[in-house]
N, C-alpha and C positions, 0 to 999 in steps of 0.2 A: 609763335609765343603769345600769350594772352595779353590784354590790355587792362591796365589799372587806372582808376579814376578815383582820385582822393585816397589812395592806400588800398583800395579793395578792387578784387578782380570785377570787371564790367564789360558789357559788350554795347552799350547804348549810351547816348549822351542827349540831353534835353536840347529839343531844337530851338529853345530860345536862349542857348549859350550865346554870350557876347563875341566870343571867338569866331563863331559861325556868322553872326549877324553884321559885325563890324571889323573882324580881325583885330579884336581888342584882347592883345596879349603877346605873348612872347614865346620862343622855342629855343631848344639846345638840340643838336645832333651830336650824340656821344658814342665813339667807338667803345666797344668791350671786348677784351681778349683775356682768356683765363677767368673770367668771372669778374675781372676788374674795369672799371670804367676809366679810359684814358683821360688825362688832363682835367680831373673832376673839378679840382679847385679852380682851375680857369674858368670853366663853364658856369660853376656856381657864382663865382665873382661877377663874371658878365651878366648873368640872370640877376644877381641882387642889384647891381647897377640900373639894369633895365627896369626892375621893378621901382627903384626909387624914383625914375624918371617918369614912368607911367601911373604912379600912385597906387601901385598893386600891393596888397597886403599878403607876404608868405611867411610861414615859418621856415626859416632857413635849415635849421636842424632837423626838422622833421623831413624836409624835401632831401637833404643829403642822405639820410637813412632809408628812404623809399628808393631811390635811385641805387645805391648800394646793395640793398636787398634784391631789387629787381634784376641788377647784373649779375648777382650771384646766380640766381635762377636761370639767367639767359646763357650764361656761359661765354658766348661769341656771338657777336653781332652788332647791330646798331641800335642804339635806344634813342628815341624821340621823345623828349621831355617837352611838354607843352603846359604852358600857364595861361588860363584865361581869366577874365574878370567875373567868370560865373555866369548865371542865368538872370535875366531880367525882362522886363515887359518892352514893349515897342518905345523907342526913343534914345537919345544920346547920353541923358544924364545918367549917372551912376552913384551908387551909395559909396562914399568912402571907406566904409566900416566892412564892406563885403570882402571875405577873404578870398584869395585866388583859387580857382579850379585846378588841380593838378593832374595830368594825363601823362601816362607813361605807354608808349608803344615801341615795337621792336621789328627788326628785319634783319636779314643776313648781311654779313659785310659783302660790300659791293666787290665783284670779281673783275677788277680793272684789269687791262692788259699789262703785262709785265713791261712792255717796252714804253709805257707813259713814263715810267719811272726811270727806265734805263736810258732809252735814245731820246726822250722828250717828246712833247706834244705841239701840235699847232692850235693857234688861237684864232676862233672866227670873229671877225670884227662886227660886233652888233651894231644895229641901227637904233634900236631902242635905248633911250637916254634915262638916265637916273635923275629924277627930280631932287630939288634942294629942300630939305626940311631940317634945319639944325635941331630941333626938338627930338626928332626920331633918328637922326645921323648917329651911326655906329651900333645902333640896336638891332638885334636880330627879332623883329616883331612879325607879327602873323601875316601883315600883307605883303606878299611877295610876288605881286602882279607883274611888276616890271621885270624880275628875273624870268617869269613864266613867259611872257611875251619874248623875251630876249632868247630863252632856250628855244622857243619855235621858229626861228630864224634859219636854223641849219638842221639838216637831216643826215648828212653824210656822215661816214667813219673816218675820214681825213681830220676833223676837228674834234678834239676831246673837250673842249672849254671854249667859252666866248669871252671877249674883251667888252667891258662895259665903260662908257665915258659919261660924263654929267652933261648939261644942257649948254654948257660953255665948250664942249669939246676936251676937257680934261680927263686924262686917263685915271681911272679910279680902282677897278677890281676885275675879278672873273665874275661870271654868273654865279658860281658857287665855290668861289675861292677868293682869296687875296694874292696881289701881284706884288713882286719885288724885281727891281732892276738893279744890276751890278754895273757900276761904272768906276773905273780905275780903284777898284778895291773897296769901294764905298757901297754900301746899301741903301736903296731909296724905296720909300713906298708911300702911297698916297695919304694926304691929309684927309681924314674923314669926319671933319667936323660939320661938313655940309650934306654930306649923303655916303651911303655904303654901310657896309657890316664890318664892324671891329672883330676880326676872327680871334678865336682863341689860339690858334697856332701862330698867326701873325704876332700877337702879343708875346708869346712864348719865344718866337725867334727874334725878336726884338730885345728881349730881356737876356737871351743867351749870346748874342752877338756884342751885347755890352760886355758880358764877362769875357769874351774871347778877344776883345779890344778892336772889333770890327765896327768903324764908324758907320752910322745908320742917320741917314735924312729923311724926315717925314715932312713933306709939302706938297705942292701942287706939281703935277707931272704931266708934261705935254706929248704929243705924237713925236717931235722933235728928240725930247728925252728918251723914248722908247726907242728911236732910230739909233741913237748914240752909245745905247748900252752895249757892254762888252757880254753881259749874261742877263737873262731873265728867267723868273721861275714864278710858279703858282703855287699856293699852299692852302691846305685846310685840315682840320683836326682828325679826319678818317683816314686820308691816304697819305698824309705828310707833305712831300714836295715833288712836283713834278718839273723838271726842266722845261722850257718853252724854246723850240727851236724854230718857230716861224709864227708870223702874223700878216697876213697879205702878201706885200712885197718884202718885208723885212725878215730875216734869217739870222740865226744865232746858233751857237752850239753850247751844249753843257759845259760849264766852265768849272774850275777848281773850288771857287767859293760856293757855287751851287751844291757841289758834291759834298764839301765839307759841311753844310747846313743840312743838307739831306741825311747825313749820318746822325746829326744832332736831332733832327725831326724824329728818326727811325727810334731813337733813344727815348725821346719824350713820350712817344706812344706806346713804348714796350715797358716802360718802367711804373 
């Protein structure tokens, strides 16, 4: 599939782009099925929040139109939407009036093993720690070096995802997913006000849990909380939910609440 830059087909980008120079921008990874971008409202809402935090100027209506037209052409796959602050000369300073540069790329839907969703996955316990920066916490900004280093820690097929902690050892998320624990019928997920990515599927599941009268706790999670959990699962907006069956010496089985929310996640991605 071709690349669009600012709504036009393009194959090159200026080497002075601030996204390349400084990671100055944001991105979204959007599943497309039947020409329809899944969870688009959630993706665009998170992007708008990120633009506000980073002082990026973007036309939201234009962006939505471009994503929808691009998804229609794609049919099925994954769209990567990138916003950067555009091009500039050397130096960190930027012009607040500069509009964001819009980049759309695509690839096929990942061919994940069916067993990831059915039997569950094992998590690799990553040594790379997430640094704390409240001004960037929750955002899916372009600097993902912590995730790059964490993903480089394992190469086996036994582990489908990695577990990431912060500098104080608090359990935060997966390398490319959010993490939920289930204990006595209550969902728990990490507070992302210091670090981590506030996933679109995470937000959708929290909203759906409220509608289903499933209590949700958002706060600090420790290794002890992980050890005491009845069920554990990870989620993102491409595959939905994968049960977690193990991490290091800890083991779990896919439980009833995980299965209930798995069906909810599938419906969210298919509607």
